C-alpha positions, 0 to 999 in steps of 0.5 A: 500499499502506497503512502498516498493510499494510507493517507487516504484511508486516515482522511476518510477515517477522520471524515467518518469520525466528524460524521460520528460513524465511529465504527467505520473510522475505527475499522479504517484506522486499523487498516491504515495502522496495519499498512504502516506496520507492514512498512516498518513505521511501528511508532506511527502504527501504534498511534493509529492503533491508539486512535482506532481504540478511542474511536471504537470507545466513542462508538460504544458511548454513542450506542450506549447513549441510544440504548444500543446496548449490544452494538455498544458491547461489540465496539467495546470488544473491538476497542479491547482487542486493539488494546490487548494487541498493543499489550495495553491489558490493564486498558483491554480489561477495562474495555471487556469489562465494559462490554460485559456490562453493556451485554447485561444491559442489552439482556435487560432491555430483551427481557422487558418484552416478556416474550420467550424468543426475546427472553431467549436472547436476553439470557443468551446475550447475559451468559456471553457477558458472564464469558467475557468476565471469565475471559479477562480473569474475572471469573468470580464476577461472572459467576456472580453476575450470572446467578444475580441475573437468573435470581431477578430474572427467574419468572420471566426465564420459564422456558427450558431452553433459556433454563439450561442457558442460565445454568451454563455459568454454574456448571463451569463454577461447579467443574472448577470447584469440584475439579470434575473433569466429566462436570467440565465435559458437560458445561463445555458441551452446553457452551458449544451445543447451546450457547453458541448456537444461541448466539447465532440465531440472536445475530450476536455471533461476534461474540462467540470467539469471547465465549471460546476464550472464556471457555479456554480460561476455565480449562486453564484454571482446571489445568492448574488444579488437576495434575496434568501429563507432560510427555517426552520422547528420546530417540534412541538410534544405533551406531556403527551400522553398515548398509548391510545390516538391518538395525532397530530404530527405538523411541522412549516415550516417558510421562514426567507430569502428574497426570495421565496422558490419553490417546497418545500417538506416535508415528515414525517418519524416516528418510528415503533410502531406508526401508521399514522391514518390522514393527508398526509405524504408528502407535496409539496408547490409550493411557500412559499414567505419570512415571511410566514409560513405554518403547516404540520400535521398528526395525529397518535396513537401508535400500541398497548397499552404498559405498562411504557414509551417508546420513539419515534424518529419523523423526516420531511425531505424535500427540496426547491429550490431558483429562480436559481433552486438550490436545498436545503435540510432541516429537522426538528428533529429528535424529541422525543415523549414519550408516557406512560400508565399514565398521567404525569400531573395528577401525577404531580398535585397529588404530588403537593397537597401533597407537599403543605400540607407538606410546610403548616405543615412546617410552623407550625413546624418552629413556635415551633422550637428554629431557628430564625423564620423569615429567615425560613418562607421566605424560606417557601414563597419561596417554596410556590411561586415555588409550584405556578409556578409548576401549571403554568408550568403543565397549559402550558404543560412544564411537564419536568420543573414543575417535576423538580421544585416540586423535588427541592421543595420536596427535600428542605422540607425534608431537612428542615424537617430533620433539625427540627427533629434533637432533638440533634441538636435543643438542641444544638442550643438552648444552643448555641443560650441561650449562644450567648444571655447571651454573647450579654447581658453581652456586652450590660449590662456591658457598661451601668453599666460601664456608670451608676457607672462612673456617680455616681462616678463623682456625689460622687466626686462632693458631697464630695467637696461640703460636705467638703466645708459645714462642713468647714464653719460650724466649723468655726461658731460653734467655734465663738459661742463657743468664744461668749458662754465662753465669755458670761459665764465668764461674767455671772460669773464675775457678780456673783462675783460682786453681791457677792461683792455688798452684802458683802459691803453692809452687812459690811456697817453700817446703818443709825440707828447706828449713831446720826448724821444726815448727817452721817445717810443720807449718809449711807442711800443714799450709801445702796440705790445706792448699792441695786440699783447697786446690783439690775441692776447688777443682771438683767444683770446676768440673761439676760447672763444666758438666752442668754448662754442657747440659741442654737445658742450659745450652747458650742459644734459645730452643724457640726455633724448634716448631710447636704443636700450634705452629705445626697446626697452622702450617697443616691449615694454610696448606689445606686452604691453598689446596682448597683455593687451587681446587676451586680455581680449577673447578671454576675453570672447568665449569666455564 
């Protein structure tokens, strides 16, 4: 629709409004709004929809003023429909409520005539009003208005058909209160066969859709109180099948709801190229209680033996009902069945055997490599565990997982083989490792040697102090011995001089034979004898002194030049320190 057409429709709607032809104007506003909506002008469309609702409300007001309540109700339901589509639920409920009130007003107008035909029309419109109340969630108001209407007009509504019409809301209310499915079925039958038929004969069939919506609302209220079923289906398709094999197709049907599922049907839909061999393609289960399950299975086979791989789509469709005879659809799939010209499980097992051999060889290669063996062997151990899981996956028919896992293991083995087979990298790694070891050895050896040398140096200081102390004491003792020895030597020399003097005196002394005087001779004899005795004693002293001065303890030179224990220890420590320093320098050269 062009812009000109839309403008023309809007102008016509405006003119209809000015002529107070509000119903026609409202319809034209809706037509123009729909055209704008199709063109993507949602803001413009919303504005026109709002105008349409307002125009319908004005039309209803006009009809209400002229006591044409049925037409007023029709316009208010049209306004409610527009507002509901716009998502303005509060305004829509108000519009529908006014429509229901207008229908009750129209019913009163019909009952004023007192004729059976008019009474039936009035009762029909009133019950339609109650159904609109139920439709918008005001079921309590709808049931109350119906009871009040029946009580106020009981004397007029004696005709059996009218009585049955007036009892429909009470039937629905009773079914809800007692949660009685059979009672609801009876009320539903009355709505369809009597109320909707009466609306058609009364020229008010436009309200039938609101009656149906009211009935749906009662059904939802009951469903909220009833225990409803919930059916789920799961396809169980075979894996690792070939074109030459016959295979089962299975679907598992479970009722995970709270109520029984009735009239449950399921039907297989399989791709062309698959032949149905046995089993029913369609199945009906009269009732499936909650918590129970059923299995539906057929056997199929490829229509021809092909080469390579082909996928087929598998689908199961069905339906079931709850206690209110509400039908629910269900579907399992589509699932994919894969057929091949070979057994995937057999190929995986063959590949698995080859990979296990590769992993075993990889372990031997690691033992001969310069790499750290423990981490590499741990990786190989993990690969071996993964290969065990591959066998488990094959046994459990999880071939996709087995294939993926085996592929990862082979990629890991390829990567490790590439690493272990890279001679240049291995040589560089060996050099790097050797350098790292040397650096580590130096980092460990240097502190140890420094510690030992430090300890030796400390001991040297202690020994030097002790040796110095020992040397000082020896020097003092030697000096004392020298002085004593010198004194003794002097004494010996003086003794020798005394002996010489005595010898001189003795030789010069006259003998007793040279005198005639007896007394003088005796005196000379005594004197010579005393001199000889004194000389003898002094000679003895000289001999003893000579012996004493010859003793080692009285040697003339001090004995401090002889090495002490402290000095010997000091020599050993210095030698050890020099040896360690030399060895450390040699090792540093080797580690550089």
